[in-house]
C-alpha positions in Angstrom: 3.0 -17.4 -13.7 6.5 -17.2 -15.2 8.1 -16.1 -11.8 7.5 -16.9 -8.2 9.5 -13.8 -6.9 9.8 -10.5 -8.7 11.5 -7.1 -8.1 9.2 -4.1 -8.2 10.3 -0.5 -9.0 7.8 1.5 -7.0 7.6 4.6 -9.3 7.4 2.7 -12.6 4.9 0.1 -11.3 2.7 2.8 -9.7 1.4 3.5 -13.2 -0.4 0.2 -12.9 -1.1 0.4 -9.2 -1.0 4.0 -7.9 -1.2 2.7 -4.3 2.5 1.9 -4.5 3.5 5.5 -4.9 2.1 6.3 -1.5 5.4 5.0 -0.2 7.5 7.6 -2.1 5.6 10.8 -2.5 7.8 13.9 -3.2 8.8 15.4 0.1 7.5 12.6 2.3 10.9 11.0 3.0 13.7 13.5 2.7 16.1 11.3 4.6 16.7 7.6 5.3 15.3 7.7 8.8 12.0 9.2 7.6 11.9 6.9 4.6 12.2 3.9 6.9 9.4 5.3 9.1 7.2 5.7 6.0 7.9 2.2 4.9 7.2 0.6 8.2 3.9 2.5 8.6 2.6 1.7 5.1 3.9 -1.8 4.6 0.8 -3.7 5.8 -1.5 -1.5 3.8 0.5 -2.0 0.6 0.8 -5.7 1.2 -2.9 -6.1 1.5 -3.5 -4.1 -1.6 -1.0 -6.2 -3.7 -2.5 -9.4 -2.4 -6.0 -8.3 -3.3 -5.2 -6.9 -6.8 -2.3 -9.0 -8.0 -2.3 -12.0 -5.7 1.3 -11.3 -4.6 2.8 -10.8 -1.2 5.2 -8.0 -0.4 8.4 -9.3 1.1 10.4 -6.1 1.5 11.3 -2.6 0.3 14.6 -0.9 -0.1 15.8 2.5 -1.4 18.1 3.3 -4.2 18.6 6.5 -2.2 17.7 10.2 -2.3 16.9 11.5 -5.8 18.8 14.8 -6.2 19.5 17.6 -8.8 22.2 17.7 -11.3 22.4 20.9 -13.5 24.6 22.2 -16.3 23.7 25.8 -15.2 24.6 27.4 -11.9 22.1 27.3 -9.1 22.1 28.1 -5.4 18.5 27.2 -4.5 15.3 25.7 -6.0 14.1 29.1 -7.1 16.9 29.1 -9.7 15.1 26.3 -11.6 12.7 28.9 -12.9 12.7 28.6 -16.7 14.9 25.6 -16.7 14.0 22.2 -18.3 14.3 19.4 -15.7 14.3 15.7 -16.4 11.7 13.9 -14.3 10.6 10.3 -14.1 7.1 10.4 -12.7 4.0 12.7 -12.5 4.3 13.4 -8.8 7.8 14.8 -9.3 6.8 16.7 -12.5 4.0 18.5 -10.6 6.5 19.6 -7.9 9.0 20.9 -10.5 6.3 23.0 -12.1 5.5 24.7 -8.8 9.0 25.9 -8.4 9.0 27.3 -11.9 10.8 24.6 -13.8 9.6 22.8 -16.9 9.4 19.0 -16.3 10.6 16.8 -19.1 9.9 13.1 -18.8 12.9 11.1 -20.1 14.0 7.5 -19.6 17.3 7.1 -17.7 19.2 6.1 -20.8 18.3 9.3 -22.6 19.5 11.7 -20.0 23.2 11.9 -20.6 22.8 12.8 -24.3 19.9 15.1 -23.5 22.0 17.1 -21.0 24.9 17.2 -23.5 22.7 18.5 -26.3 20.8 21.0 -24.1 17.4 19.2 -24.4 17.3 19.6 -20.6 19.2 21.9 -18.2 19.0 19.7 -15.1 18.1 16.1 -14.3 17.1 14.2 -11.2 18.5 10.8 -10.1 20.5 9.3 -7.3 24.2 10.3 -6.7 25.5 6.8 -7.4 23.4 6.4 -10.6 24.6 9.7 -11.9 28.2 8.8 -11.2 28.1 5.4 -12.9 26.4 7.0 -15.9 28.9 9.9 -16.1 26.3 12.6 -15.7 29.0 14.8 -14.1 30.7 14.9 -17.6 27.7 17.0 -18.9 26.7 18.9 -15.7 28.4 21.4 -13.4 26.4 21.5 -10.2 25.1 18.9 -7.7 22.3 19.9 -5.3 21.8 17.1 -2.7 18.2 17.9 -1.8 16.3 14.6 -1.7 12.9 14.7 -3.5 12.1 11.0 -3.3 13.9 7.7 -2.3 13.4 5.7 -5.5 12.1 2.6 -3.7 12.4 -0.9 -4.9 10.6 -4.0 -3.6 10.4 -7.7 -3.6 7.1 -9.6 -4.0 6.2 -13.3 -4.1 3.1 -14.9 -5.7 0.5 -16.0 -3.2 0.4 -19.4 -4.9 4.1 -19.9 -4.2 3.8 -18.4 -0.7 0.9 -20.6 0.3 2.8 -23.7 -0.7 5.3 -23.0 2.0 5.0 -24.5 5.5 4.6 -22.1 8.4 8.3 -22.5 9.5 9.4 -22.0 5.9 7.3 -18.8 5.6 9.0 -17.5 8.8 12.5 -18.3 7.4 11.7 -16.8 4.0 10.4 -13.5 5.6 13.4 -13.3 8.0 15.8 -13.8 5.1 14.2 -10.9 3.1 14.1 -8.7 6.2 17.8 -9.3 6.7 18.5 -8.7 3.0 16.6 -5.4 2.8 18.1 -4.2 6.1 21.5 -4.7 4.6 20.6 -2.8 1.5 19.1 0.1 3.5 22.5 0.4 5.3 24.5 0.0 2.1 22.4 2.5 0.2 23.0 5.2 2.8 26.8 4.6 2.7 26.8 4.5 -1.1 24.9 7.7 -1.4 27.3 9.7 0.7 30.3 8.2 -1.1 28.9 9.0 -4.5 28.1 12.6 -3.4 31.8 12.9 -2.4 33.0 11.3 -5.7 30.9 13.6 -7.8 32.4 16.6 -6.2 36.0 15.2 -6.2 36.1 14.8 -2.5 37.4 12.0 -0.2 36.4 9.5 0.9 35.5 8.3 -2.6 35.8 4.5 -2.7 33.0 3.2 -5.0 32.9 5.7 -7.9 34.8 7.9 -10.2 36.0 11.4 -9.1 34.5 14.3 -10.9 34.5 18.0 -10.1 30.9 19.1 -9.6 30.1 22.1 -7.5 28.5 20.7 -4.4 25.8 23.3 -3.7 24.8 23.7 0.0 21.2 22.8 0.6 19.3 25.8 2.1 16.9 25.3 5.1 14.2 27.1 3.1 14.4 24.5 0.3 14.2 21.7 2.8 11.0 23.3 4.1 9.7 23.8 0.6 10.0 20.1 -0.2 8.6 19.1 3.2 5.5 21.3 2.7 5.0 19.9 -0.8 3.6 16.7 0.6 0.4 18.3 1.9 0.1 21.0 -0.8 1.2 19.2 -4.0 2.2 15.5 -3.8 -0.6 14.1 -1.7 -3.5 15.9 -3.5 -2.0 15.1 -7.0 -1.5 11.4 -6.1 -4.8 11.1 -4.2 -6.9 12.2 -7.1 -5.4 9.4 -9.3 -5.2 6.7 -6.6 -8.7 7.1 -5.2 -10.1 6.4 -8.6 -8.8 2.8 -8.6 -8.7 2.3 -4.9 -11.4 4.3 -3.1 -9.8 4.1 0.3 -6.3 4.9 -1.0 -5.7 8.4 0.4 -7.6 7.7 3.5 -5.5 4.7 4.2 -2.3 6.8 3.6 -3.4 9.4 6.1 -4.1 6.8 8.8 -0.7 5.3 8.3 2.0 7.4 6.6 0.3 10.7 7.4 0.1 9.8 11.1 3.7 8.7 11.1 5.1 11.9 9.6 2.6 14.4 11.0 0.5 15.1 7.8 -3.2 14.5 7.4 
């Protein structure tokens, strides 16, 4: 009861409520347009679950942006990760890295720069802008802009506070959050491309510092590998966990997100 409105990191909070991660499974949203489709299809399902379990209402979701690879060893494709230690931040991503031959290493964001510098890990995954602002390009050499997840963030309001609002106030509140999250979706996409440019020392670079990473072209085969991972890795791994706490979890996902992106 300390706060009326809170910010939710989808991946981190999914440890307490696995249903959340259904919005950001590895491979389900490789680009912004697909990510928006996933969000719109899953929003009501997630909102109902949050209301039931935590007595909070979902007001909106926005992305930090595609989570991509930064490595201190040369690579030209995902297969080159074989034998490499790769920083990950959730179990869904860890499982995927294992399947392409890498060794997933869970590390908090603040540990990554030093871990790359000392050789604790060979590669790490985060968003281009986050990598730039945290100087990852100082301790890496290659950037592979293949998006694994979108690193979604949300806003939620306690039902107690929500129910104290009059109908017209609820409408205004929701409209304000819709406008805010729409703006963030647009800004996130612009920021991501700018940061990719900055990391590789290219123009335009208006928001970050210029570095000189090798910007490795993403192969069509790797795009397909990540896309296929939803049905073969991400969904089964997540469903096993989520269905234990929410019996209709994976079935609800298939009826919503699965239908929207052609996976069931």
